[in-house]
C-alpha positions as CSV (number, residue, x, y, z in Angstrom):
1,M,27.3,14.4,2.0
2,R,30.7,13.0,3.0
3,N,29.8,13.3,6.7
4,I,26.5,11.5,6.1
5,L,28.1,8.6,4.3
6,A,30.9,8.3,6.9
7,I,28.3,8.1,9.7
8,A,26.3,5.6,7.7
9,K,29.4,3.5,7.0
10,R,30.4,3.6,10.7
11,E,26.9,2.6,11.8
12,V,26.7,-0.3,9.3
13,A,30.0,-1.6,10.6
14,S,28.5,-1.4,14.1
15,F,25.4,-3.2,12.9
16,M,27.5,-6.1,11.7
17,L,28.7,-6.7,15.2
18,S,25.3,-6.7,16.8
19,P,23.7,-10.1,17.2
20,I,20.2,-8.6,17.5
21,I,20.4,-7.6,13.9
22,Y,20.9,-11.2,12.8
23,L,18.2,-12.4,15.0
24,V,15.7,-9.9,13.7
25,T,16.7,-10.7,10.1
26,A,16.4,-14.4,10.6
27,A,13.0,-14.1,12.3
28,F,11.8,-11.8,9.6
29,L,12.8,-14.1,6.8
30,L,11.5,-17.2,8.7
31,L,8.0,-15.7,9.3
32,T,7.6,-14.2,5.9
33,G,8.9,-17.3,4.2
34,L,6.5,-19.5,6.1
35,Y,3.6,-17.1,5.4
36,F,4.5,-17.0,1.6
37,W,4.5,-20.8,1.5
38,L,1.2,-21.1,3.2
39,T,-0.5,-18.5,0.9
40,L,1.1,-20.1,-2.1
41,T,-0.3,-23.5,-1.1
42,W,-3.7,-22.0,-0.7
43,M,-3.6,-20.2,-4.1
44,V,-2.5,-23.4,-5.9
45,E,-5.1,-25.6,-4.1
46,Y,-8.0,-23.2,-4.9
47,G,-6.8,-22.1,-8.3
48,E,-6.3,-18.5,-7.4
49,P,-4.0,-16.4,-9.6
50,P,-0.5,-16.2,-8.1
51,T,0.3,-13.0,-6.2
52,V,2.6,-11.6,-3.6
53,R,0.0,-9.2,-2.3
54,Y,-0.7,-11.1,0.9
55,T,2.9,-11.7,1.6
56,I,3.8,-8.0,1.1
57,E,1.0,-7.0,3.5
58,F,2.3,-9.5,6.1
59,M,5.9,-8.2,5.7
60,I,4.7,-4.7,6.4
61,V,2.8,-5.9,9.5
62,V,6.0,-7.7,10.7
63,F,8.1,-4.7,10.1
64,V,5.8,-2.5,12.2
65,F,7.4,-4.4,15.1
66,A,10.8,-5.4,13.6
67,G,11.7,-1.9,12.4
68,P,12.1,-0.4,15.8
69,L,14.5,-3.2,16.7
70,L,16.7,-2.0,13.9
71,T,16.5,1.7,14.9
72,M,16.4,1.5,18.7
73,R,20.2,1.7,19.1
74,L,20.9,4.3,16.4
75,L,20.9,7.4,18.7
76,A,19.9,5.9,22.1
77,Q,23.1,4.0,22.3
78,E,25.2,7.1,21.6
79,K,23.4,8.8,24.4
80,R,23.9,5.9,26.8
81,M,27.6,5.6,26.1
82,G,28.2,9.3,26.2
83,T,29.5,9.5,22.6
84,L,26.6,11.6,21.4
85,E,28.1,14.7,23.0
86,L,31.4,14.1,21.3
87,L,29.6,13.8,17.9
88,L,27.6,17.0,18.6
89,T,30.8,19.0,19.4
90,S,32.4,17.9,16.2
91,P,31.9,19.5,12.8
92,V,29.1,17.0,12.1
93,R,25.7,18.7,11.9
94,E,22.7,17.2,13.7
95,G,20.9,16.7,10.3
96,E,23.9,14.8,8.9
97,L,24.0,12.6,12.0
98,V,20.3,11.8,11.8
99,L,20.5,11.1,8.0
100,G,23.6,9.0,8.4
101,K,22.0,6.8,11.1
102,F,18.8,6.6,9.1
103,L,20.6,5.5,5.9
104,A,22.4,2.8,7.9
105,G,19.1,1.4,9.1
106,L,17.7,1.6,5.6
107,A,20.7,-0.3,4.2
108,F,19.9,-3.2,6.6
109,Y,16.2,-3.0,5.8
110,V,17.0,-3.4,2.1
111,L,19.3,-6.4,2.9
112,M,16.4,-8.0,4.9
113,V,13.9,-7.6,2.1
114,A,16.2,-8.5,-0.8
115,P,16.0,-12.3,-0.3
116,T,12.2,-12.1,-0.5
117,L,12.6,-11.2,-4.2
118,L,12.8,-14.9,-4.7
119,Y,9.1,-15.1,-3.9
120,P,7.9,-13.7,-7.2
121,L,10.3,-16.0,-9.1
122,V,8.7,-18.9,-7.3
123,L,5.3,-17.7,-8.3
124,E,6.5,-17.8,-11.9
125,I,6.9,-21.6,-11.6
126,F,3.3,-22.0,-10.5
127,G,1.6,-19.5,-12.8
128,N,1.9,-16.3,-14.7
129,P,1.9,-13.5,-12.1
130,D,1.2,-9.9,-13.2
131,W,4.6,-8.3,-12.7
132,G,3.2,-4.7,-12.6
133,P,1.6,-5.2,-9.1
134,V,4.7,-7.2,-8.0
135,W,7.0,-4.3,-8.6
136,S,4.6,-1.7,-7.3
137,S,4.1,-3.8,-4.2
138,Y,7.8,-3.8,-3.5
139,L,8.0,-0.1,-4.1
140,G,5.3,0.3,-1.4
141,L,7.2,-2.0,0.9
142,L,10.3,0.1,0.5
143,L,8.5,3.4,1.1
144,F,6.6,2.0,4.1
145,G,10.0,0.9,5.4
146,W,11.2,4.5,5.2
147,V,8.2,5.6,7.3
148,F,8.7,3.0,10.0
149,L,12.5,3.6,10.1
150,S,12.1,7.3,10.4
151,I,9.6,6.9,13.3
152,G,12.1,4.6,14.9
153,T,14.9,7.0,14.4
154,L,12.9,9.7,16.1
155,A,12.1,7.4,19.0
156,S,15.8,6.6,19.4
157,A,16.5,10.3,19.5
158,V,14.3,11.1,22.5
159,T,15.7,8.5,24.9
160,Q,18.9,6.8,25.9
161,N,17.2,3.5,26.7
162,Q,17.1,1.2,23.7
163,I,14.1,-0.8,25.1
164,V,12.1,2.5,25.5
165,A,13.1,3.5,22.0
166,A,11.8,0.2,20.6
167,V,8.5,0.5,22.5
168,L,8.1,4.1,21.3
169,G,8.9,3.1,17.8
170,V,6.3,0.3,17.8
171,A,3.7,2.7,19.3
172,G,4.4,5.2,16.6
173,N,4.1,2.7,13.9
174,L,0.9,1.2,15.2
175,G,-0.5,4.7,15.6
176,L,-0.2,5.4,11.9
177,W,-1.0,1.8,10.9
178,L,-4.1,1.1,13.0
179,F,-5.3,3.9,15.2
180,V,-5.2,7.2,13.2
181,G,-7.8,6.1,10.7
182,A,-10.0,4.3,13.2
183,P,-12.1,7.3,14.4
184,A,-12.9,8.2,10.7
185,T,-15.4,5.3,10.7
186,D,-17.4,6.9,13.5
187,P,-20.6,8.3,12.0
188,N,-20.7,11.0,14.6
189,I,-17.3,12.5,13.7
190,D,-17.1,15.7,11.7
191,P,-16.8,14.8,8.0
192,R,-13.9,17.2,7.4
193,L,-12.0,15.7,10.3
194,A,-12.8,12.2,9.0
195,D,-11.3,13.1,5.7
196,V,-8.1,14.3,7.3
197,L,-7.8,11.2,9.4
198,R,-8.2,9.0,6.3
199,I,-5.4,10.9,4.6
200,L,-3.1,10.3,7.6
201,D,-4.1,6.6,7.8
202,L,-1.1,4.6,6.6
203,Q,-3.3,1.7,5.4
204,Q,-5.2,3.9,3.1
205,H,-2.1,4.5,1.0
206,L,-1.2,0.8,0.7
207,D,-3.9,-0.5,-1.6
208,G,-2.7,1.4,-4.6
209,F,0.8,-0.1,-4.4
210,L,-0.6,-3.6,-4.0
211,S,-3.0,-3.3,-6.9
212,G,-0.3,-1.9,-9.3
213,A,-1.9,1.6,-9.4
214,I,0.9,3.8,-8.2
215,D,-0.4,7.2,-7.2
216,T,1.8,10.2,-6.6
217,K,-0.2,11.1,-3.5
218,D,0.7,7.8,-1.8
219,I,4.4,8.3,-2.6
220,F,4.2,11.9,-1.4
221,Y,2.6,10.8,1.8
222,C,5.4,8.3,2.6
223,L,8.1,10.8,1.8
224,S,6.4,13.6,3.8
225,V,6.1,11.5,6.9
226,T,9.7,10.3,6.6
227,V,11.0,13.9,6.2
228,L,8.9,15.1,9.1
229,M,10.1,12.4,11.5
230,L,13.8,13.0,10.5
231,F,13.3,16.8,10.9
232,V,11.8,16.4,14.4
233,A,14.7,14.0,15.3
234,T,17.2,16.7,14.1
235,R,15.4,19.3,16.2
236,V,15.6,17.0,19.3
237,L,19.4,16.7,18.8
238,E,19.7,20.4,18.3
239,A,17.9,21.0,21.6
240,R,20.3,18.7,23.3
241,R,23.3,20.6,21.9
242,W,21.8,23.8,23.2
243,Q,21.3,22.3,26.6
244,A,24.9,21.1,26.7
């Protein structure tokens, strides 16, 4: 655990020196803030009950693309600079390195999302929002962030080019978000296969969080995908050590 925290601390300090992190955070808050204001205006105008559901959904869509920008440098930069070999020949294990990098990305994700907690407080001014769905929606936002960050970490582990890592991360996120469940709507597909695809479809696990009905299967899904992606990233680094 000490090695994991040391790696995470080192990576966070490196994040603080990267202008791309501040640009991504500013763009994320600008887009989500504008979207929140537009949806709030619409809810007030048409007498709809105040909710952050639409804003949470939009934040997740934005992070499909923004997440890989946070993770693209985690391991790819170590490869490009030649420091990964030094880390792999030290007492640090591959799993510790992957977890430390992932935790650093997660820390910045939490910092990005934290200012948006003001949105529910603003809703309180214009109405009486149901706080159950608010907190469950933020739990879903956190868990979906884990999924996207773990996919981005794996993408960063397989290449030394940060742009390629970002593209692979976006492709992986879009795959789970849009394309995995799409074939399940085909009437000609095998029903058993359709059921499996629906289980793997990320969007299918979002509705429960947004409605306030937290289901353990949705939490288990997010945790399982996260663990799987980080496990594969660890195996990629182990293969690199073996090749070295």
